[in-house]
C-alpha positions in Angstrom: -32.9 -9.2 5.6 -30.1 -8.7 8.5 -28.5 -5.4 9.1 -24.3 -5.2 9.1 -23.1 -4.4 12.8 -19.4 -4.4 14.1 -18.1 -4.5 17.6 -16.2 -0.8 17.0 -18.3 1.4 14.5 -20.3 0.7 11.7 -21.8 3.1 9.5 -23.6 3.9 5.1 -21.1 5.6 3.6 -20.5 9.0 3.1 -20.3 9.2 7.1 -22.1 12.2 8.6 -18.9 12.5 10.9 -16.3 12.6 8.8 -14.6 15.3 7.4 -15.7 17.0 4.3 -14.4 15.8 1.4 -14.6 15.8 -1.9 -17.1 12.4 -2.2 -19.0 12.6 -5.3 -16.0 10.1 -7.5 -16.8 7.2 -4.9 -19.2 4.7 -4.7 -22.4 6.0 -2.4 -24.2 3.2 -0.1 -21.7 1.4 0.8 -20.9 0.0 4.4 -17.5 1.6 5.5 -15.5 -0.7 8.0 -13.8 1.1 10.8 -10.7 -1.0 12.0 -8.9 -1.0 15.5 -5.2 -0.9 15.0 -3.1 -3.4 17.1 -1.5 -1.2 20.4 2.3 -0.4 19.2 5.1 1.6 20.6 4.5 3.4 16.5 3.3 7.3 16.8 1.5 5.9 13.3 -2.4 5.1 14.9 -5.3 6.4 13.7 -6.5 8.6 11.8 -8.7 11.7 14.1 -11.8 10.5 13.0 -10.9 7.0 13.3 -11.9 5.5 10.4 -9.0 4.5 8.9 -5.6 2.9 9.1 -1.8 3.3 7.8 0.4 0.7 6.0 2.1 -1.9 8.3 0.0 -1.0 11.2 -1.8 -4.6 12.4 -5.2 -4.2 13.2 -7.7 -6.7 13.4 -12.4 -5.9 13.6 -15.3 -8.1 13.1 -17.8 -7.7 11.1 -21.5 -9.7 12.6 -24.5 -9.5 11.4 -28.0 -8.2 13.6 -31.1 -10.5 12.3 -34.7 -8.8 11.9 -37.5 -9.6 13.4 -37.7 -13.9 13.6 -34.7 -13.4 11.3 -31.9 -16.4 12.2 -28.5 -15.6 11.2 -26.7 -18.8 9.8 -23.1 -17.2 8.8 -21.4 -14.3 8.0 -18.3 -14.3 5.4 -15.9 -11.5 4.3 -14.1 -11.8 1.1 -11.7 -9.5 0.3 -10.1 -7.2 -0.3 -10.6 -7.7 -4.1 -9.9 -4.2 -5.3 -9.1 -0.5 -4.3 -9.5 3.0 -5.6 -7.2 6.3 -5.1 -9.1 8.2 -2.7 -6.6 10.7 -2.0 -5.6 12.9 -3.6 -8.7 12.8 -5.7 -7.8 14.2 -10.0 -7.6 17.6 -10.1 -7.9 18.3 -7.1 -4.3 18.3 -5.2 -2.0 20.8 -6.8 0.9 19.8 -5.2 3.9 19.5 -7.1 5.8 16.2 -6.9 9.6 15.9 -7.1 9.1 16.0 -11.1 6.7 18.8 -11.6 2.8 18.6 -11.3 0.9 15.9 -9.1 -0.5 13.3 -11.8 -1.4 9.9 -10.4 -1.9 7.2 -12.7 -5.0 4.2 -11.6 -2.6 1.0 -11.9 -4.0 -1.6 -13.9 -2.7 -3.7 -10.4 -5.6 -2.2 -9.2 -8.5 -4.0 -10.9 -10.2 -7.5 -9.9 -8.2 -10.2 -11.3 -4.6 -8.4 -11.2 -4.9 -6.8 -7.3 -3.3 -8.5 -4.5 -3.2 -7.6 -1.1 -1.3 -10.6 0.9 -1.1 -10.0 4.5 -4.5 -9.2 5.1 -6.9 -12.0 6.0 -10.9 -12.5 6.7 -12.5 -15.5 8.6 -15.8 -16.2 8.2 -18.4 -16.7 11.4 -20.9 -19.2 12.1 -24.0 -18.1 13.3 -24.2 -15.6 15.6 -20.6 -15.7 15.5 -18.6 -12.4 13.9 -16.5 -12.8 10.4 -12.7 -11.2 11.2 -10.2 -9.2 9.2 -7.3 -8.5 10.4 -3.2 -8.5 9.6 -2.2 -5.3 8.0 -2.0 -3.9 4.7 1.4 -3.2 2.5 3.2 -0.3 -0.2 2.3 -2.8 -2.9 -0.6 -0.8 -4.2 1.2 2.6 -3.4 2.6 2.2 -6.3 4.5 5.1 -7.7 7.4 5.2 -5.2 11.0 5.3 -6.5 14.4 4.6 -5.4 17.5 5.5 -7.5 21.3 4.9 -6.5 24.6 5.5 -7.7 27.3 2.5 -8.5 31.3 2.7 -9.1 29.9 2.7 -12.7 26.4 2.7 -13.2 23.2 4.5 -11.6 20.4 2.8 -11.5 16.5 2.5 -10.5 14.4 0.4 -9.1 9.8 0.9 -9.9 7.4 -1.4 -9.6 8.4 -1.8 -12.7 11.6 -3.4 -12.3 14.9 -2.4 -12.4 16.7 -0.3 -14.9 20.5 1.3 -14.9 22.5 3.5 -17.3 26.0 4.0 -17.4 27.6 6.1 -14.7 30.1 8.2 -18.0 26.9 9.0 -19.7 26.3 11.4 -17.4 28.4 15.0 -17.3 30.3 15.4 -14.3 29.2 18.3 -11.9 25.4 18.7 -13.2 22.0 17.1 -11.8 21.7 13.4 -13.0 18.6 13.1 -16.0 17.0 10.1 -14.4 14.9 10.2 -17.8 18.4 8.7 -19.3 17.8 5.5 -16.8 16.4 3.3 -19.0 17.8 0.3 -19.9 16.5 -2.9 -18.4 18.5 -5.1 -16.3 17.4 -8.9 -15.8 15.8 -9.0 -11.9 12.3 -10.2 -10.0 11.8 -6.8 -9.2 7.9 -5.9 -10.0 5.0 -4.6 -8.5 4.6 -8.2 -6.6 8.1 -7.6 -5.1 9.1 -4.1 -5.0 7.4 -3.6 -1.4 8.5 -5.1 1.9 6.7 -7.9 3.2 7.3 -7.5 6.9 6.0 -4.7 9.5 10.4 -4.7 10.1 11.2 -4.7 6.6 9.5 -2.3 6.5 10.6 0.2 8.7 14.8 -0.8 7.6 15.9 -2.8 4.8 13.8 -2.8 2.4 12.2 -5.8 0.1 13.3 -9.4 0.3 14.1 -8.9 -3.8 16.1 -5.2 -3.9 17.9 -5.3 -0.6 20.9 -6.9 -1.4 21.3 -4.2 -4.3 21.4 -1.6 -1.7 24.1 -3.7 0.9 26.7 -2.0 -1.2 25.7 1.7 -2.7 28.2 4.7 -3.7 25.3 6.9 -3.5 21.5 7.2 -2.6 20.5 9.8 -5.5 16.9 10.2 -4.9 14.8 8.1 -2.3 11.0 9.1 -3.8 8.1 8.0 -1.4 4.6 7.2 -2.7 2.1 10.6 -3.4 -0.5 8.3 -3.1 -2.4 9.7 0.1 -5.1 7.6 0.8 -6.3 4.5 -1.1 -9.7 2.8 -0.3 -10.0 -1.1 -0.3 -13.6 -2.7 -0.8 -15.2 -5.8 1.0 -17.9 -8.2 -0.1 -19.8 -9.6 2.4 -22.4 -12.6 2.6 -24.8 -13.2 5.6 -26.5 -16.0 4.4 -29.8 -16.9 7.4 -33.0 -18.4 7.3 -34.8 -16.5 5.3 -31.9 -16.4 2.5 -28.5 -14.8 1.6 -28.3 -11.2 1.1 -24.7 -9.8 -0.3 -23.2 -6.3 0.7 -20.4 -4.4 -0.3 -18.0 -2.3 2.1 -14.8 -0.3 2.0 -11.8 0.3 4.4 -9.3 3.2 4.0 -5.7 3.2 4.4 -3.5 6.2 4.3 0.3 6.3 3.2 2.9 5.4 6.3 5.3 7.8 5.3 7.2 7.0 8.6 8.2 3.4 7.4 9.7 5.2 4.2 11.0 8.2 6.1 12.9 5.2 8.3 14.1 2.8 5.5 15.7 6.3 4.2 17.9 6.8 6.9 18.7 3.5 6.9 19.8 3.3 3.4 22.0 6.8 4.1 23.9 5.0 6.3 25.3 3.0 4.0 26.9 5.6 2.0 30.5 5.2 1.2 30.7 1.3 0.3 31.1 1.1 -2.9 30.1 -1.5 -5.4 30.3 -2.5 -8.9 27.2 -3.1 -10.9 26.7 -6.4 -13.0 25.0 -4.9 -15.9 24.1 -8.9 -16.9 21.9 -9.4 -14.1 23.7 -11.2 -11.5 23.1 -8.7 -8.3 26.6 -6.3 -7.8 30.3 -6.9 -7.5 32.7 -5.7 -4.9 35.0 -3.4 -5.7 
């Protein structure tokens, strides 16, 4: 049976070198993948322990297999990521309060195989002794619980991974904080979990997703720009090594931390548009200039 190796570092989870964390809820005995971040000017780099990357941080890594004895490796393939789980904060292990109260991160049905998606991570097979390759970058698609609330002249709107919602501005008492729970009227749009996040690294640091950006070009006020409360997600891959001794499957995982710096940059960009006014077209056809 071959041994999975990697050009950087590979170990069987949990690694003794990693800081103590609440591991008991995670599957044991899995291969942990250590990516190499592509050098950039961004301050977001590998974690101090060096075993995970951030959203919108380009990376590349190779996964190969070492033969045992007289074994001959024929190919190495990687499929994934196939699904993800919450790694940090674990349920009940974090007393941090979010903007709405006690932190409560629910498991998303879109983390499971079938509904799962991570479009900018690609895998390429290796032939013979050549390694398989995983490269690209992780988006915020699965850090689903962020939210944007903005005000138009006639309405208050809310964008999240569930869609686009609004409430008439005159339904809110003046001189009082906005009750965001009242923003419940669905507005026809293509906003959903697969369009709510920026696709490109450039957009992640500036303008938001292509779907949401048109609505944010002309706004009166940014009421709320809530980043995700999810700190880390664990993404799973299938590795298959074929040798002259048989076919050997392995399961591997890779940890991704939420890059809050990107969200901070988008908030600054959104705030720079304050003072521009627009009337929301509640038929769902975007907005109209005043």
